[in-house]
C-alpha positions in Angstrom: -14.1 -74.6 13.5 -10.9 -72.5 13.0 -7.6 -74.3 13.1 -5.7 -74.2 16.4 -2.1 -72.9 16.3 0.6 -71.8 18.7 1.1 -68.3 20.1 1.9 -65.4 17.8 5.6 -64.8 17.2 7.6 -61.9 15.8 9.9 -62.6 12.8 13.5 -62.6 14.0 16.0 -61.2 11.5 19.8 -61.5 12.2 22.2 -58.7 11.4 25.5 -59.8 9.7 27.4 -59.4 12.9 25.0 -61.7 14.8 25.1 -64.3 12.0 28.9 -64.4 12.1 28.8 -64.8 15.9 26.3 -67.7 15.6 28.4 -69.3 12.9 31.4 -69.4 15.3 29.4 -71.1 18.1 29.3 -74.8 18.8 26.0 -76.7 18.7 25.4 -76.6 22.5 25.7 -72.8 22.5 23.4 -72.5 19.5 20.7 -74.6 21.4 20.9 -72.2 24.4 20.7 -69.2 22.1 17.9 -70.7 20.1 15.7 -71.0 23.2 16.4 -67.4 24.1 15.5 -66.2 20.6 12.2 -68.1 20.8 11.4 -66.4 24.1 12.3 -63.0 22.5 10.1 -63.7 19.4 7.1 -64.4 21.7 7.6 -61.2 23.7 10.2 -58.6 22.6 9.5 -56.6 25.9 11.2 -59.3 28.1 14.5 -57.3 27.6 15.3 -53.8 28.9 15.6 -50.7 26.8 19.2 -49.6 26.3 20.6 -46.2 26.8 19.8 -45.3 23.2 16.2 -45.0 22.1 16.1 -48.0 19.7 18.1 -50.9 21.1 17.0 -53.3 23.7 19.0 -55.9 25.6 17.9 -59.3 26.9 20.1 -61.2 29.4 19.7 -64.3 31.4 22.3 -66.6 33.1 24.0 -67.6 29.9 22.8 -65.4 27.0 23.0 -61.7 26.0 21.1 -60.4 23.0 21.1 -56.8 21.8 18.1 -56.2 19.5 15.8 -53.6 17.9 12.1 -54.4 17.7 9.8 -52.7 15.2 7.2 -50.3 16.6 4.5 -52.9 16.7 6.8 -55.8 17.5 6.3 -57.8 14.3 10.0 -57.9 13.4 13.0 -58.1 15.8 16.4 -57.3 14.4 19.1 -59.1 16.4 22.3 -57.1 16.3 24.6 -58.9 18.7 24.6 -62.2 20.6 26.7 -63.8 23.4 26.5 -67.2 25.0 28.7 -68.0 27.9 
């Protein structure tokens, strides 16, 4: 019997700008952001396509993430994050 595992996830890669933003956050904000990044890794189409052709934007009540998914969605490059 094959092993059971969780749902497939994309690999999330942080741009230098996003890494600096996360480094400046407190632990509570990082937890909120982490949950949003997990949702994004499970389905990169939960955001909306930006005005440009490459970038997408995900927003909820507390988080904004600007990202670029690969064509087949296996890698998501996070370019910018906000928690507030």
